[in-house]
N, CA and C atoms as a LAMMPS dump frame, in Angstrom:
ITEM: TIMESTEP
0
ITEM: NUMBER OF ATOMS
519
ITEM: BOX BOUNDS ff ff ff
-5.0000000000000000e+02 5.0000000000000000e+02
-5.0000000000000000e+02 5.0000000000000000e+02
-5.0000000000000000e+02 5.0000000000000000e+02
ITEM: ATOMS id mol type element x y z
1 1 1 N -15.942 -6.358 -11.028
2 1 2 C -15.079 -5.834 -10.038
3 1 3 C -15.787 -5.276 -8.798
4 2 1 N -15.202 -5.42 -7.677
5 2 2 C -15.793 -4.857 -6.464
6 2 3 C -15.469 -3.368 -6.374
7 3 1 N -16.326 -2.624 -5.695
8 3 2 C -16.161 -1.2 -5.59
9 3 3 C -16.064 -0.794 -4.155
10 4 1 N -15.241 0.342 -3.977
11 4 2 C -15.085 0.916 -2.619
12 4 3 C -16.334 1.598 -2.259
13 5 1 N -16.781 1.455 -0.974
14 5 2 C -17.933 2.155 -0.408
15 5 3 C -17.673 3.676 -0.518
16 6 1 N -18.607 4.435 -1.081
17 6 2 C -18.402 5.86 -1.329
18 6 3 C -18.51 6.591 0.041
19 7 1 N -17.502 7.377 0.34
20 7 2 C -17.548 8.095 1.588
21 7 3 C -18.149 9.514 1.256
22 8 1 N -18.884 10.036 2.182
23 8 2 C -19.431 11.419 2.018
24 8 3 C -18.282 12.332 2.277
25 9 1 N -18.473 13.604 1.945
26 9 2 C -17.464 14.681 2.207
27 9 3 C -17.157 14.737 3.678
28 10 1 N -18.282 14.709 4.527
29 10 2 C -18.147 14.73 5.962
30 10 3 C -17.328 13.513 6.458
31 11 1 N -17.644 12.359 5.932
32 11 2 C -16.921 11.147 6.303
33 11 3 C -15.4 11.327 5.994
34 12 1 N -15.059 11.943 4.872
35 12 2 C -13.685 12.074 4.494
36 12 3 C -12.989 13.033 5.388
37 13 1 N -13.684 14.162 5.758
38 13 2 C -13.045 15.216 6.601
39 13 3 C -12.86 14.477 7.987
40 14 1 N -13.735 13.664 8.569
41 14 2 C -13.599 13.066 9.822
42 14 3 C -12.418 12.057 9.736
43 15 1 N -12.28 11.339 8.681
44 15 2 C -11.22 10.366 8.475
45 15 3 C -9.871 11.125 8.529
46 16 1 N -9.781 12.205 7.757
47 16 2 C -8.549 13.022 7.702
48 16 3 C -8.143 13.558 9.092
49 17 1 N -9.111 13.896 9.861
50 17 2 C -8.854 14.497 11.217
51 17 3 C -8.347 13.419 12.183
52 18 1 N -8.894 12.23 12.134
53 18 2 C -8.705 11.189 13.036
54 18 3 C -7.623 10.134 12.596
55 19 1 N -7.246 10.122 11.349
56 19 2 C -6.365 9.147 10.868
57 19 3 C -5.013 9.227 11.496
58 20 1 N -4.304 8.072 11.584
59 20 2 C -2.92 8.008 12.013
60 20 3 C -2.104 7.812 10.685
61 21 1 N -0.974 8.535 10.68
62 21 2 C -0.198 8.528 9.426
63 21 3 C 1.109 7.831 9.737
64 22 1 N 1.511 6.933 8.841
65 22 2 C 2.814 6.3 8.81
66 22 3 C 3.548 6.552 7.443
67 23 1 N 4.669 7.136 7.553
68 23 2 C 5.398 7.451 6.319
69 23 3 C 6.789 6.713 6.37
70 24 1 N 7.031 6.049 5.195
71 24 2 C 8.362 5.348 5.051
72 24 3 C 8.921 5.713 3.718
73 25 1 N 10.21 5.631 3.644
74 25 2 C 10.876 6.012 2.369
75 25 3 C 12.228 5.169 2.232
76 26 1 N 12.476 4.899 1.03
77 26 2 C 13.741 4.115 0.742
78 26 3 C 14.21 4.436 -0.663
79 27 1 N 15.486 4.28 -0.955
80 27 2 C 16.065 4.418 -2.244
81 27 3 C 16.43 3.047 -2.833
82 28 1 N 15.937 2.791 -4.072
83 28 2 C 16.088 1.528 -4.719
84 28 3 C 16.851 1.729 -5.978
85 29 1 N 17.794 0.83 -6.181
86 29 2 C 18.681 0.946 -7.411
87 29 3 C 18.018 0.337 -8.589
88 30 1 N 16.856 0.917 -8.947
89 30 2 C 16.091 0.562 -10.107
90 30 3 C 15.421 1.829 -10.618
91 31 1 N 14.982 1.881 -11.85
92 31 2 C 14.319 3.039 -12.346
93 31 3 C 12.973 3.18 -11.69
94 32 1 N 12.512 4.452 -11.606
95 32 2 C 11.141 4.696 -11.135
96 32 3 C 10.073 3.907 -11.849
97 33 1 N 10.248 3.707 -13.232
98 33 2 C 9.265 2.98 -13.979
99 33 3 C 9.22 1.571 -13.581
100 34 1 N 10.363 0.908 -13.352
101 34 2 C 10.414 -0.484 -12.87
102 34 3 C 9.74 -0.655 -11.506
103 35 1 N 10.149 0.198 -10.565
104 35 2 C 9.596 0.152 -9.178
105 35 3 C 8.097 0.385 -9.255
106 36 1 N 7.646 1.45 -10.011
107 36 2 C 6.246 1.749 -10.109
108 36 3 C 5.459 0.506 -10.614
109 37 1 N 5.894 -0.143 -11.688
110 37 2 C 5.122 -1.257 -12.282
111 37 3 C 5.136 -2.426 -11.344
112 38 1 N 6.181 -2.579 -10.548
113 38 2 C 6.213 -3.701 -9.528
114 38 3 C 5.213 -3.488 -8.362
115 39 1 N 5.293 -2.206 -7.755
116 39 2 C 4.505 -2.003 -6.529
117 39 3 C 3.011 -1.715 -6.908
118 40 1 N 2.694 -1.317 -8.108
119 40 2 C 1.296 -1.224 -8.492
120 40 3 C 0.659 -2.427 -9.071
121 41 1 N 1.39 -3.546 -8.952
122 41 2 C 0.856 -4.862 -9.376
123 41 3 C 0.48 -5.556 -8.079
124 42 1 N -0.71 -5.522 -7.569
125 42 2 C -1.073 -6.18 -6.261
126 42 3 C -0.821 -7.66 -6.218
127 43 1 N -0.85 -8.329 -7.316
128 43 2 C -0.558 -9.697 -7.37
129 43 3 C 0.848 -9.992 -6.887
130 44 1 N 1.7 -9.019 -6.886
131 44 2 C 3.168 -9.18 -6.397
132 44 3 C 3.316 -8.728 -4.951
133 45 1 N 2.341 -8.068 -4.394
134 45 2 C 2.502 -7.54 -2.96
135 45 3 C 3.086 -8.532 -2.017
136 46 1 N 2.587 -9.826 -2.095
137 46 2 C 3.023 -10.817 -1.132
138 46 3 C 4.588 -11.057 -1.188
139 47 1 N 5.245 -10.684 -2.259
140 47 2 C 6.688 -10.807 -2.43
141 47 3 C 7.437 -9.8 -1.643
142 48 1 N 6.825 -8.771 -1.154
143 48 2 C 7.508 -7.728 -0.394
144 48 3 C 6.84 -7.193 0.811
145 49 1 N 5.459 -7.238 0.883
146 49 2 C 4.832 -6.672 2.028
147 49 3 C 4.35 -7.736 3.007
148 50 1 N 4.833 -7.74 4.256
149 50 2 C 4.592 -8.748 5.206
150 50 3 C 3.131 -8.756 5.617
151 51 1 N 2.387 -7.735 5.44
152 51 2 C 0.943 -7.726 5.798
153 51 3 C 0.042 -8.506 4.828
154 52 1 N 0.519 -8.641 3.591
155 52 2 C -0.302 -9.23 2.533
156 52 3 C -0.208 -10.809 2.647
157 53 1 N -1.416 -11.397 2.958
158 53 2 C -1.515 -12.83 2.999
159 53 3 C -1.902 -13.387 1.666
160 54 1 N -2.634 -12.484 0.83
161 54 2 C -3.043 -12.863 -0.516
162 54 3 C -3.825 -11.705 -1.099
163 55 1 N -3.855 -11.686 -2.42
164 55 2 C -4.522 -10.715 -3.199
165 55 3 C -5.443 -11.422 -4.23
166 56 1 N -6.73 -11.037 -4.399
167 56 2 C -7.642 -11.75 -5.144
168 56 3 C -8.478 -10.806 -6.078
169 57 1 N -9.093 -11.354 -7.052
170 57 2 C -9.959 -10.587 -7.964
171 57 3 C -9.145 -9.499 -8.673
172 58 1 N -8.027 -9.793 -9.146
173 58 2 C -7.159 -8.911 -9.839
174 58 3 C -6.334 -9.507 -10.876
175 59 1 N -6.073 -8.778 -11.96
176 59 2 C -5.198 -9.194 -13.036
177 59 3 C -3.733 -9.029 -12.545
178 60 1 N -2.765 -9.853 -13.033
179 60 2 C -1.377 -9.779 -12.68
180 60 3 C -0.662 -8.634 -13.497
181 61 1 N -1.075 -7.348 -13.184
182 61 2 C -0.432 -6.285 -13.936
183 61 3 C -0.692 -4.973 -13.124
184 62 1 N 0 -3.95 -13.441
185 62 2 C -0.254 -2.634 -12.708
186 62 3 C -1.693 -2.227 -12.877
187 63 1 N -2.368 -1.75 -11.809
188 63 2 C -3.692 -1.363 -11.863
189 63 3 C -3.788 0.192 -12.122
190 64 1 N -4.907 0.535 -12.8
191 64 2 C -5.131 1.944 -13.158
192 64 3 C -6.311 2.509 -12.363
193 65 1 N -6.524 3.807 -12.435
194 65 2 C -7.591 4.449 -11.686
195 65 3 C -8.893 3.81 -11.815
196 66 1 N -9.601 3.592 -10.72
197 66 2 C -10.932 2.967 -10.744
198 66 3 C -10.962 1.427 -10.576
199 67 1 N -9.776 0.786 -10.862
200 67 2 C -9.778 -0.612 -10.661
201 67 3 C -9.681 -1.044 -9.219
202 68 1 N -10.166 -2.315 -8.902
203 68 2 C -10.122 -2.816 -7.57
204 68 3 C -9.433 -4.077 -7.352
205 69 1 N -9.126 -4.421 -6.161
206 69 2 C -8.576 -5.769 -5.772
207 69 3 C -9.025 -6.078 -4.382
208 70 1 N -9.004 -7.34 -4.049
209 70 2 C -9.304 -7.701 -2.613
210 70 3 C -8.083 -8.316 -2.023
211 71 1 N -7.777 -7.854 -0.818
212 71 2 C -6.496 -8.243 -0.154
213 71 3 C -6.857 -8.843 1.279
214 72 1 N -6.212 -9.995 1.548
215 72 2 C -6.2 -10.563 2.946
216 72 3 C -5.056 -9.999 3.632
217 73 1 N -5.268 -9.408 4.782
218 73 2 C -4.275 -8.662 5.518
219 73 3 C -4.009 -9.206 6.938
220 74 1 N -2.745 -9.167 7.294
221 74 2 C -2.394 -9.602 8.695
222 74 3 C -1.577 -8.447 9.258
223 75 1 N -2.073 -7.867 10.339
224 75 2 C -1.327 -6.83 11.134
225 75 3 C -1.279 -7.358 12.52
226 76 1 N -0.134 -7.747 12.988
227 76 2 C -0.003 -8.244 14.361
228 76 3 C -0.963 -9.333 14.596
229 77 1 N -1.877 -9.176 15.563
230 77 2 C -2.845 -10.119 15.976
231 77 3 C -4.216 -10.082 15.212
232 78 1 N -4.306 -9.104 14.246
233 78 2 C -5.583 -8.96 13.568
234 78 3 C -5.456 -9.488 12.102
235 79 1 N -6.515 -10.106 11.673
236 79 2 C -6.643 -10.573 10.327
237 79 3 C -7.901 -9.881 9.695
238 80 1 N -7.786 -9.391 8.456
239 80 2 C -9.009 -8.764 7.818
240 80 3 C -8.934 -8.916 6.349
241 81 1 N -9.876 -8.438 5.694
242 81 2 C -9.98 -8.413 4.324
243 81 3 C -10.405 -7.014 3.871
244 82 1 N -9.846 -6.552 2.78
245 82 2 C -10.127 -5.178 2.336
246 82 3 C -10.321 -5.222 0.819
247 83 1 N -11.239 -4.457 0.29
248 83 2 C -11.355 -4.164 -1.118
249 83 3 C -10.705 -2.768 -1.377
250 84 1 N -9.566 -2.739 -2.085
251 84 2 C -8.934 -1.489 -2.324
252 84 3 C -9.305 -1.018 -3.738
253 85 1 N -9.486 0.26 -3.876
254 85 2 C -9.77 0.945 -5.155
255 85 3 C -8.627 1.844 -5.495
256 86 1 N -8.122 1.837 -6.722
257 86 2 C -7.127 2.783 -7.209
258 86 3 C -7.826 4.154 -7.393
259 87 1 N -7.429 5.15 -6.596
260 87 2 C -8.047 6.49 -6.654
261 87 3 C -7.235 7.462 -7.567
262 88 1 N -5.956 7.15 -7.822
263 88 2 C -5.215 8.037 -8.754
264 88 3 C -3.948 7.27 -9.164
265 89 1 N -3.535 7.683 -10.355
266 89 2 C -2.332 6.968 -10.996
267 89 3 C -1.708 8.051 -11.886
268 90 1 N -0.412 8.25 -11.809
269 90 2 C 0.349 9.008 -12.772
270 90 3 C 1.699 8.362 -12.834
271 91 1 N 1.872 7.398 -13.773
272 91 2 C 3.112 6.667 -13.908
273 91 3 C 4.214 7.586 -14.38
274 92 1 N 5.398 7.472 -13.806
275 92 2 C 5.842 6.691 -12.676
276 92 3 C 5.85 7.397 -11.392
277 93 1 N 5.145 8.475 -11.194
278 93 2 C 5.321 9.314 -10.028
279 93 3 C 4.37 9.083 -8.844
280 94 1 N 3.157 8.691 -9.109
281 94 2 C 2.23 8.574 -7.944
282 94 3 C 1.185 7.492 -8.187
283 95 1 N 0.797 6.846 -7.164
284 95 2 C -0.256 5.786 -7.169
285 95 3 C -0.958 5.942 -5.808
286 96 1 N -2.204 5.988 -5.803
287 96 2 C -3.115 6.163 -4.639
288 96 3 C -4.187 5.153 -4.629
289 97 1 N -4.392 4.558 -3.43
290 97 2 C -5.451 3.593 -3.24
291 97 3 C -6.176 3.903 -1.884
292 98 1 N -7.462 3.371 -1.785
293 98 2 C -8.175 3.562 -0.529
294 98 3 C -9.125 2.37 -0.284
295 99 1 N -9.502 2.212 0.989
296 99 2 C -10.44 1.232 1.322
297 99 3 C -11.216 1.652 2.554
298 100 1 N -12.487 1.236 2.654
299 100 2 C -13.31 1.448 3.809
300 100 3 C -13.995 0.208 4.106
301 101 1 N -13.606 -0.449 5.252
302 101 2 C -14.21 -1.764 5.635
303 101 3 C -14.837 -1.649 6.982
304 102 1 N -15.461 -2.732 7.448
305 102 2 C -16.081 -2.771 8.74
306 102 3 C -14.997 -2.614 9.84
307 103 1 N -13.749 -3.065 9.549
308 103 2 C -12.717 -2.941 10.54
309 103 3 C -12.05 -1.568 10.6
310 104 1 N -12.057 -0.891 9.441
311 104 2 C -11.413 0.469 9.434
312 104 3 C -11.316 1.001 8.028
313 105 1 N -10.682 2.13 7.955
314 105 2 C -10.444 2.813 6.695
315 105 3 C -8.966 3.025 6.531
316 106 1 N -8.56 3.078 5.256
317 106 2 C -7.071 3.366 5.005
318 106 3 C -6.937 3.994 3.614
319 107 1 N -5.855 4.778 3.563
320 107 2 C -5.565 5.488 2.291
321 107 3 C -4.073 5.365 2.179
322 108 1 N -3.556 4.903 1.033
323 108 2 C -2.129 4.739 0.809
324 108 3 C -1.724 5.432 -0.47
325 109 1 N -0.629 6.168 -0.386
326 109 2 C 0.01 6.85 -1.485
327 109 3 C 1.376 6.423 -1.706
328 110 1 N 1.733 6.039 -2.917
329 110 2 C 3.164 5.759 -3.304
330 110 3 C 3.604 6.978 -4.105
331 111 1 N 4.725 7.521 -3.73
332 111 2 C 5.334 8.592 -4.593
333 111 3 C 6.74 8.141 -4.889
334 112 1 N 7.018 8.226 -6.224
335 112 2 C 8.306 7.762 -6.719
336 112 3 C 8.988 8.903 -7.515
337 113 1 N 10.307 8.999 -7.452
338 113 2 C 11.046 10.03 -8.159
339 113 3 C 12.417 9.427 -8.418
340 114 1 N 12.998 9.945 -9.509
341 114 2 C 14.394 9.593 -9.838
342 114 3 C 15.34 10.103 -8.707
343 115 1 N 16.321 9.319 -8.373
344 115 2 C 17.297 9.674 -7.298
345 115 3 C 18.654 9.09 -7.72
346 116 1 N 19.413 9.867 -8.341
347 116 2 C 20.654 9.399 -8.912
348 116 3 C 20.451 8.311 -9.94
349 117 1 N 21.013 7.187 -9.763
350 117 2 C 20.829 6.058 -10.682
351 117 3 C 19.731 5.19 -10.306
352 118 1 N 18.919 5.559 -9.315
353 118 2 C 17.773 4.787 -8.861
354 118 3 C 16.49 5.546 -8.608
355 119 1 N 15.746 5.075 -7.685
356 119 2 C 14.406 5.588 -7.425
357 119 3 C 14.225 5.859 -5.921
358 120 1 N 13.685 6.942 -5.603
359 120 2 C 13.277 7.203 -4.26
360 120 3 C 11.772 6.86 -4.159
361 121 1 N 11.465 5.856 -3.254
362 121 2 C 10.069 5.362 -3.089
363 121 3 C 9.612 5.84 -1.727
364 122 1 N 8.5 6.595 -1.662
365 122 2 C 7.946 7.094 -0.472
366 122 3 C 6.484 6.537 -0.382
367 123 1 N 6.221 6.005 0.81
368 123 2 C 4.947 5.331 1.038
369 123 3 C 4.286 6.012 2.172
370 124 1 N 3.02 6.52 2.024
371 124 2 C 2.331 7.131 3.063
372 124 3 C 0.985 6.32 3.339
373 125 1 N 0.793 5.933 4.554
374 125 2 C -0.357 5.148 4.994
375 125 3 C -1.102 5.975 6.025
376 126 1 N -2.338 6.331 5.738
377 126 2 C -3.274 6.937 6.693
378 126 3 C -4.271 5.861 6.987
379 127 1 N -4.519 5.612 8.301
380 127 2 C -5.487 4.553 8.722
381 127 3 C -6.268 4.955 9.878
382 128 1 N -7.468 4.406 10.069
383 128 2 C -8.283 4.585 11.247
384 128 3 C -9.041 3.383 11.492
385 129 1 N -8.942 2.811 12.642
386 129 2 C -9.803 1.563 12.977
387 129 3 C -11.174 2.038 13.372
388 130 1 N -12.058 1.061 13.291
389 130 2 C -13.407 1.243 13.739
390 130 3 C -13.701 0.386 14.96
391 131 1 N -14.42 0.858 15.943
392 131 2 C -14.801 0.028 17.013
393 131 3 C -13.799 -0.097 18.149
394 132 1 N -14.258 -0.424 19.287
395 132 2 C -13.492 -0.65 20.492
396 132 3 C -12.934 -2.037 20.428
397 133 1 N -11.707 -2.402 20.892
398 133 2 C -10.748 -1.48 21.45
399 133 3 C -9.817 -0.978 20.416
400 134 1 N -9.938 -1.343 19.14
401 134 2 C -8.933 -1.059 18.074
402 134 3 C -8.751 0.433 17.883
403 135 1 N -9.8 1.183 17.884
404 135 2 C -9.64 2.6 17.71
405 135 3 C -8.812 3.273 18.737
406 136 1 N -8.981 2.876 19.983
407 136 2 C -8.232 3.384 21.139
408 136 3 C -6.67 3.064 20.989
409 137 1 N -6.449 1.933 20.276
410 137 2 C -5.008 1.616 20.164
411 137 3 C -4.291 2.141 18.953
412 138 1 N -5.044 2.836 17.994
413 138 2 C -4.468 3.286 16.716
414 138 3 C -3.156 4.139 16.936
415 139 1 N -3.289 5.145 17.881
416 139 2 C -2.196 6.124 17.954
417 139 3 C -1.016 5.527 18.833
418 140 1 N -1.141 4.402 19.355
419 140 2 C -0.067 3.815 20.187
420 140 3 C 0.379 2.456 19.667
421 141 1 N -0.193 1.4 20.15
422 141 2 C 0.183 0.019 19.727
423 141 3 C 0.076 -0.2 18.237
424 142 1 N -1.015 0.151 17.662
425 142 2 C -1.165 -0.175 16.245
426 142 3 C -0.162 0.634 15.42
427 143 1 N 0.105 1.915 15.8
428 143 2 C 1.059 2.78 15.044
429 143 3 C 2.473 2.058 15.194
430 144 1 N 2.788 1.645 16.41
431 144 2 C 4.043 0.996 16.679
432 144 3 C 4.28 -0.265 15.761
433 145 1 N 3.297 -1.1 15.679
434 145 2 C 3.389 -2.235 14.896
435 145 3 C 3.425 -1.886 13.366
436 146 1 N 2.639 -0.985 12.875
437 146 2 C 2.63 -0.612 11.567
438 146 3 C 3.849 0.141 11.052
439 147 1 N 4.445 0.918 11.969
440 147 2 C 5.707 1.622 11.645
441 147 3 C 6.808 0.511 11.341
442 148 1 N 6.858 -0.475 12.204
443 148 2 C 7.84 -1.571 11.972
444 148 3 C 7.538 -2.426 10.711
445 149 1 N 6.261 -2.727 10.592
446 149 2 C 5.873 -3.545 9.409
447 149 3 C 6.078 -2.786 8.071
448 150 1 N 5.806 -1.503 8.091
449 150 2 C 5.991 -0.654 6.821
450 150 3 C 7.482 -0.517 6.54
451 151 1 N 8.326 -0.361 7.542
452 151 2 C 9.758 -0.225 7.376
453 151 3 C 10.307 -1.628 6.786
454 152 1 N 9.776 -2.673 7.377
455 152 2 C 10.246 -4.023 6.874
456 152 3 C 9.776 -4.204 5.436
457 153 1 N 8.558 -3.778 5.077
458 153 2 C 8.035 -3.926 3.757
459 153 3 C 9.042 -3.199 2.725
460 154 1 N 9.484 -1.994 3.049
461 154 2 C 10.27 -1.26 2.132
462 154 3 C 11.679 -1.938 1.986
463 155 1 N 12.178 -2.424 3.138
464 155 2 C 13.414 -3.22 3.09
465 155 3 C 13.309 -4.45 2.163
466 156 1 N 12.195 -5.124 2.363
467 156 2 C 11.873 -6.27 1.511
468 156 3 C 11.822 -5.874 0.024
469 157 1 N 11.113 -4.786 -0.263
470 157 2 C 10.966 -4.296 -1.618
471 157 3 C 12.319 -3.995 -2.278
472 158 1 N 13.184 -3.319 -1.526
473 158 2 C 14.539 -2.99 -1.944
474 158 3 C 15.243 -4.219 -2.359
475 159 1 N 15.198 -5.24 -1.439
476 159 2 C 16.011 -6.469 -1.655
477 159 3 C 15.365 -7.191 -2.889
478 160 1 N 14.109 -7.257 -3.044
479 160 2 C 13.478 -7.931 -4.182
480 160 3 C 13.856 -7.243 -5.443
481 161 1 N 13.698 -5.893 -5.425
482 161 2 C 13.906 -5.16 -6.667
483 161 3 C 15.379 -5.128 -7.122
484 162 1 N 16.223 -5.112 -6.12
485 162 2 C 17.762 -5.015 -6.482
486 162 3 C 18.345 -6.329 -6.7
487 163 1 N 17.826 -7.419 -6.064
488 163 2 C 18.539 -8.742 -6.237
489 163 3 C 17.844 -9.681 -7.155
490 164 1 N 16.563 -9.866 -6.964
491 164 2 C 15.833 -10.83 -7.652
492 164 3 C 15.506 -10.442 -9.089
493 165 1 N 15.017 -9.212 -9.222
494 165 2 C 14.474 -8.768 -10.502
495 165 3 C 15.525 -8.201 -11.5
496 166 1 N 16.679 -7.859 -10.89
497 166 2 C 17.729 -7.18 -11.656
498 166 3 C 18.069 -7.916 -12.879
499 167 1 N 17.884 -9.224 -12.836
500 167 2 C 18.236 -10.108 -14.041
501 167 3 C 17.177 -10.142 -15.057
502 168 1 N 15.973 -9.707 -14.764
503 168 2 C 14.865 -9.868 -15.718
504 168 3 C 13.923 -8.591 -15.737
505 169 1 N 13.51 -8.262 -16.956
506 169 2 C 12.572 -7.147 -17.029
507 169 3 C 11.245 -7.472 -16.273
508 170 1 N 10.533 -6.434 -15.871
509 170 2 C 9.291 -6.46 -15.122
510 170 3 C 8.256 -7.302 -15.88
511 171 1 N 8.204 -7.069 -17.22
512 171 2 C 7.209 -7.797 -18.018
513 171 3 C 7.218 -9.299 -17.916
514 172 1 N 8.436 -9.876 -17.49
515 172 2 C 8.586 -11.331 -17.46
516 172 3 C 8.161 -11.931 -16.126
517 173 1 N 7.761 -11.077 -15.163
518 173 2 C 7.377 -11.591 -13.854
519 173 3 C 5.994 -12.139 -13.861
């Protein structure tokens, strides 16, 4: 398996200071366990997240802390590849991943909780590009694109979870 480049404490503090945050949230008429198992299976990301062109080097199941996967990503006019590492997992409440590539760094947290008969899914993306001109665009153009892409991803996830999978258990996907 591939590993995330280790960030120093100073690198982490710099990232936290300079990262742009995108938060999205949606309620899905499925149990938190069902949603958690679906969203933590990177092999299924292409079914709901418009940025995912493909995921490689990964088993088709929910990933646990320390496991990695490689993703081909499309964000507006940029194409890149990232190796994501699962940094934390507490089923069905939280899943955290991070990456540090030549193009930039990102940290994503999924938070899930019961909400009536369904699940409240909250996704936080912190990102920071590296190099000119991308870094200069993070707080404006890139944020604008990612806010829309992230909202679309959650709408897609809701549609997939409520319509397509409702007829079959997650294990059968």
